[in-house]
C-alpha positions as a printed Julia matrix, in Angstrom:
239×3 Matrix{Float64}:
  -1.4   -35.19    7.62
  -2.58  -33.16    4.65
  -6.05  -32.92    6.15
  -4.6   -31.61    9.42
  -2.47  -29.05    7.6
  -5.48  -27.89    5.61
  -7.55  -27.57    8.77
  -4.82  -25.55   10.48
  -4.47  -23.3     7.45
  -8.22  -22.67    7.33
  -8.24  -21.93   11.05
  -5.41  -19.39   10.68
  -7.18  -17.74    7.76
 -10.34  -17.41    9.84
  -8.55  -15.82   12.82
 -10.41  -12.6    13.68
  -8.88   -9.14   13.83
  -8.33   -8.51   17.53
  -9.39   -5.09   18.82
  -8.81   -3.29   22.13
 -11.12   -0.42   23.1
  -9.61    2.53   24.99
 -12.15    5.15   26.09
 -12.93    6.56   29.52
 -16.7     6.36   28.96
 -18.08    2.92   29.7
 -21.22    3.57   27.67
 -19.14    4.45   24.61
 -17.07    1.29   25.0
 -20.26   -0.8    25.31
 -21.62    0.67   22.09
 -18.36    0.13   20.24
 -18.08   -3.45   21.48
 -21.59   -4.26   20.29
 -20.92   -2.69   16.89
 -17.56   -4.37   16.37
 -18.54   -7.84   17.52
 -21.47   -7.84   15.09
 -19.01   -7.36   12.22
 -17.62  -10.52   10.58
 -13.98  -11.17   11.3
 -13.6    -8.71   14.2
 -13.39   -9.42   17.93
 -12.95   -7.19   20.98
 -10.3    -8.69   23.26
 -10.21   -6.06   25.98
 -11.23   -2.62   27.23
  -9.35    0.16   29.0
 -10.57    3.42   30.53
  -7.18    5.19   30.61
  -4.19    5.61   28.33
  -1.95    3.72   30.75
  -4.48    0.91   30.88
  -4.5     0.8    27.08
  -0.7     0.39   26.98
  -0.79   -2.38   29.58
  -3.62   -4.16   27.8
  -1.83   -3.91   24.45
   1.19   -5.63   25.98
  -0.96   -8.36   27.51
  -3.5    -9.02   24.75
  -1.33   -8.21   21.67
  -4.29   -6.92   19.63
  -4.12   -6.05   15.96
  -5.76   -2.66   16.52
  -6.26   -0.36   19.5
  -9.24    1.95   19.08
  -7.97    4.95   21.08
  -9.78    7.98   22.45
  -7.68   11.15   22.99
  -9.02   12.66   26.18
  -8.72   10.18   29.04
  -7.71   10.68   32.69
  -4.05   10.45   33.59
  -2.17    9.44   30.46
  -4.19   10.61   27.45
  -4.55    8.75   24.16
  -1.76   10.64   22.41
   0.76    9.89   25.16
  -0.36    6.27   25.18
   0.09    6.09   21.41
   3.62    7.49   21.69
   4.52    4.94   24.35
   3.17    2.09   22.25
   4.97    3.28   19.1
   8.25    3.41   21.04
   7.84   -0.18   22.28
   9.42   -2.53   19.73
   7.44   -5.45   21.13
   4.25   -3.66   20.02
   5.42   -2.95   16.47
   2.58   -5.05   15.03
  -0.11   -3.22   17.02
  -1.85   -0.42   15.1
  -3.58    2.53   16.75
  -6.74    4.05   15.3
  -7.68    7.32   17.0
 -11.44    7.67   17.42
 -12.39   10.99   18.96
 -14.85   13.85   19.08
 -11.98   16.32   18.69
 -11.28   16.24   14.96
  -9.09   19.35   14.87
  -5.83   19.99   13.05
  -3.55   20.01   16.1
  -4.84   16.66   17.29
  -4.67   15.09   13.82
  -1.03   16.04   13.33
  -0.03   15.1    16.87
  -1.81   11.75   16.6
   0.04   10.87   13.4
   3.35   12.13   14.71
   2.78   10.05   17.85
   2.52    6.9    15.74
  -1.2     6.45   15.08
  -2.12    4.73   11.82
  -5.44    6.47   11.46
  -7.73    9.17   12.78
 -11.52    9.1    12.66
 -14.22   11.28   14.19
 -16.82    9.7    16.46
 -19.49   10.95   14.12
 -18.45    8.36   11.53
 -21.07    5.86   10.39
 -20.77    2.3    11.79
 -19.78    0.81    8.42
 -17.06    3.47    8.04
 -15.64    2.61   11.46
 -15.62   -1.12   10.72
 -13.83   -0.56    7.41
 -11.38    1.78    9.15
 -10.45   -0.95   11.64
  -9.9    -3.41    8.8
  -7.87   -0.86    6.84
  -5.55   -0.14    9.75
  -5.24   -3.83   10.61
  -3.97   -4.49    7.06
  -1.14   -2.06    7.71
  -2.63    0.77    5.67
  -3.3     4.24    7.05
  -6.6     6.0     7.32
  -7.65    9.61    7.79
 -11.16   10.94    7.52
 -11.49   13.36    4.57
 -11.97   16.39    6.82
  -8.95   15.44    8.92
  -6.81   15.07    5.8
  -7.88   18.46    4.47
  -7.24   20.06    7.86
  -3.79   18.5     8.12
  -2.81   19.69    4.64
  -4.14   23.2     5.26
  -2.28   23.42    8.57
   1.04   22.4     7.07
   0.71   24.69    4.07
   0.04   27.57    6.48
   3.09   26.65    8.53
   5.23   26.43    5.41
   4.1    29.89    4.29
   5.3    31.38    7.58
   8.28   29.1     8.15
   9.5    27.56    4.87
  10.59   23.96    5.16
  14.04   23.11    3.89
  14.16   19.96    1.75
  15.64   17.12    3.74
  18.74   15.29    2.46
  16.99   11.97    3.14
  14.84   12.65    0.08
  17.9    11.97   -2.07
  17.34    8.27   -1.38
  14.02    8.37   -3.25
  13.64    7.99   -6.99
  11.68   10.67   -8.87
   8.69    8.33   -9.13
   8.81    7.5    -5.4
   8.84   11.22   -4.6
   5.9    11.78   -6.9
   3.88    8.94   -5.39
   4.71    9.97   -1.82
   3.57   13.52   -2.55
   0.28   12.23   -3.94
  -0.18   10.08   -0.84
   0.3    13.26    1.21
  -2.46   14.86   -0.87
  -4.81   12.23    0.58
  -5.06   10.11   -2.57
  -5.6     6.34   -2.45
  -3.44    3.87   -4.37
  -6.24    3.42   -6.92
  -6.52    7.18   -7.45
  -2.76    7.55   -7.81
  -2.67    4.63  -10.27
  -5.37    6.29  -12.37
  -3.56    9.63  -12.4
  -0.15    8.14  -13.28
  -1.57    5.47  -15.62
   0.06    2.59  -13.77
  -1.31   -0.37  -11.83
  -2.33   -0.1    -8.15
   0.25   -2.8    -7.4
   2.98   -0.61   -8.91
   1.82    2.29   -6.76
   1.83    0.1    -3.66
   5.41   -0.96   -4.44
   6.53    2.67   -4.76
   4.75    3.57   -1.51
   6.42    0.68    0.33
   9.85    1.62   -1.02
   9.34    5.26    0.01
   8.26    4.22    3.52
  11.28    1.95    3.9
  13.75    4.58    2.7
  12.25    7.35    4.86
  11.84    5.12    7.91
   8.06    5.57    7.98
   6.21    3.01   10.06
   3.14    3.16    7.83
   1.29    5.32    5.34
   0.24    7.85    7.99
   3.85    8.4     8.98
   4.7     8.86    5.3
   2.19   11.73    5.11
   3.8    13.45    8.09
   7.32   12.97    6.72
   6.27   14.26    3.31
   5.26   17.56    4.87
   8.12   17.73    7.36
  10.74   17.22    4.65
   9.14   19.64    2.2
   8.21   16.91   -0.26
   4.5    17.64   -0.14
   3.64   20.71   -2.16
   6.97   20.61   -4.01
   7.15   20.55   -7.84
   6.67   17.03   -9.14
   8.0    15.34  -12.26
   5.49   14.79  -15.03
   4.04   11.25  -15.38
């Protein structure tokens, strides 16, 4: 009995991260499949050439991650991401946007639509593989240029149309506000821990509490909410 339980446990631990590819170019999908299936612990479980096909496949295959292009015929990747984020049965499915169009409007819209990450197609293979693993763990990922663009865009918008602090921020402690603002600056848990002289685990706890209180699905949604509520860029308490 114990041997069987151990075998089952080992099998569960070895279960690969399941990935669906959504891109209208067959050649791109073939290259991505080859790259992903060579990586330990990852497996491609389906391909779609349209946004609608990606939604259907996500419901059928229940992948851990959907690697989503933006520009596809019919329903595009952003609309598909919104539909998936609104489907409670797909709450465990994460969307990683992979696109040539790494511009501010698309970055913000992708995150607001429910994507957990955004990466340009020019990323190196090892960066893409790590991005899939990051998103599958429930963390969020933005390429550095996308993060800078998103921050610049929101600061510009706030200069022309000041954001009023949201009353929902009252639910956060001072430390949770501080940590959430640093997350919005594009800092990792390790970087935040170093700056605040606390452990990464403590930072992760604060991030999780902030996400729960603000109703953020993941770290990417926390970034969007931080800017929308006026938390990002606001004065922060000293460590």
